[in-house]
C-alpha positions, 0 to 999 in steps of 0.5 A, spaced: 500 500 500 502 506 497 504 511 503 503 506 509 509 502 511 505 498 516 498 497 517 495 493 523 488 490 522 486 488 529 479 485 532 478 489 539 473 484 543 470 488 549 467 482 553 471 476 555 471 471 561 478 473 563 479 476 570 486 477 574 487 480 581 494 483 583 498 478 588 504 480 593 509 475 596 508 475 603 515 475 606 513 471 613 511 465 609 514 466 602 507 465 599 503 469 595 497 473 597 491 477 594 494 485 594 487 488 595 488 492 589 486 490 581 491 488 576 495 494 573 492 498 568 496 496 561 498 489 563 498 484 557 498 477 557 499 473 550 494 467 549 497 465 542 501 468 536 495 472 534 491 474 540 493 477 547 489 480 553 490 488 555 487 491 561 485 498 560 482 498 566 486 497 573 490 500 578 494 506 576 501 507 580 504 514 579 508 518 583 504 524 581 498 521 584 501 520 591 497 514 592 494 508 588 488 509 584 483 505 581 477 508 577 471 506 579 473 503 586 470 496 586 470 490 582 475 486 578 476 489 571 476 485 565 481 486 559 480 487 552 481 481 548 485 483 542 486 479 536 491 481 530 489 479 523 495 483 519 501 487 522 508 486 524 509 490 530 510 487 537 504 486 541 507 491 546 507 497 541 500 495 539 498 495 546 501 502 548 498 505 542 491 502 544 492 505 551 494 512 548 487 512 545 484 510 552 486 517 554 484 521 549 477 523 552 477 530 554 470 531 555 470 528 562 473 528 568 476 521 568 483 519 568 481 514 562 476 510 558 476 502 558 475 503 550 479 506 545 476 513 543 475 511 536 471 505 538 467 509 544 465 515 540 463 511 534 458 507 539 456 514 541 455 517 534 451 511 532 446 512 537 446 520 536 445 519 529 439 514 529 436 519 534 437 525 529 436 525 522 439 532 521 445 530 523 446 524 518 446 529 512 452 533 514 459 531 515 463 533 521 470 533 523 471 527 528 475 532 533 469 536 535 466 530 538 472 528 542 
């Protein structure tokens, strides 16, 4: 394809049965115990050559926050299941790009969304478009909705 060196074709599945909790090693008896916090946001688990799990929702630890932060405060976060159909980038690069897209919603006071902005807003725009026929007849720049 002219003008594009590499194209990633991905399927992003929002709902999965996978769950994970954070463990810590107890120094007194050398066993692992639940930490009381969910798994870290950005955790990747590769399932096979083409599929991996990515936690876009989870624990955020940052020196700027001065404490552990978990958006939503309760529950065990579910990962996105990412399946690659085309592309050659390492899964870490793909995951970083998806994580960047979850932080692009400037309309809310949340630190992040669980879905990339491209998927989240396309769902919202389709709902708005169904409700308002006048909206579907005009072309709008996507940036106005972010």
